[in-house]
N, C-alpha and C positions, 0 to 999 in steps of 0.2 A: 750542671745537669748531668745525670748519669747516662751512659749509653743505653741502658735498658729502658729508661724513661723516654729517650728520643726514639728508640725502636718502637716502643708502644704507641707513641704519638703517630709515627709514620704508618704503622699498621692500621690504626684507627682511621687515618686520613685515606689510606688506600681502600679500606672497606667502605668508607663513606662515599668515595668516588665511584666505586663499583655499584653501590646501592643506588646512587643518584643516576648513574647510567642506565641501570635496570628500570628505574622509575620513568626516566625520559623515554625509553624504548616502549614501555607499556602505554604511556600517554600517547605516543605517536600511533601505536596500533589502535588504541581506542578512538582517536581522531579519525583514522581511516575508516573504521567500522561505522562511526557516526555519519561520516560523509556518504558512505555506501547506502546506509539505511535511509538517510535523508533523500537521496536520489531515488531510491525505490519508492519511498512514500510519495514523492512528487509525481512519479509515473502512475502510481495507483490512484492518486487524487485526480489526475487528468483523465484516466480511464473511466473513473466513476462519473466525472463531469460529462464525458462523451456519451456514456450510456444513458445518463439522465436526459440529455438532449435528444438522443435517438428515440427513447421511449416517449418523450413529449411529442416529437414529430409523428411517431406512429399513432399515438392516441389522437392527435389532432387530425391526422389523415383519415383515421377510422371514423371520427365524428363527422367530418365534412363529406365523407364518401357515402353516407346514408341518404343524403338528399332530404326532400321534404316528406316523402312517403316512407314511413318506416315499416318494415315487415313485422307482422305480429310474431311474437316469440312462440316457438314450438315447445310447449311445456311437456309434451309427451316424450321428448328426448331427454336423456340424463344431462344434468348440468355440465358434467365433464365434456360431453360431446359438443354442447353448445359453446363452451369456452374454447375448446380445441379448434372449432371451426371459425372462431372470431377473426375478422379481418385484421384486427390490431395485433394478433399473435401469429399470423400466417408466416411472417418472415423469420420467426424464432425457430421454426422447424428446420430451416435450411442449414 
């Protein structure tokens, strides 16, 4: 084998090693990014679950708070004012 051929093979091997290292580095970066996004997603899912539970509790409390006698609805007030003064939404303004 000629020296030129051996040099060419060595050069290709070095380039391949460099390329492989770059790919491995990129894979590691992508794995870190996926891990971070997975963690963020879990936190968001837990937050949504907590909000659902809170809303259910608030609605259940509003329903049980009315008692047997329910006040007649005041249709003279705009719907926005009636919804805004709803006991179920009172805590949301805080």
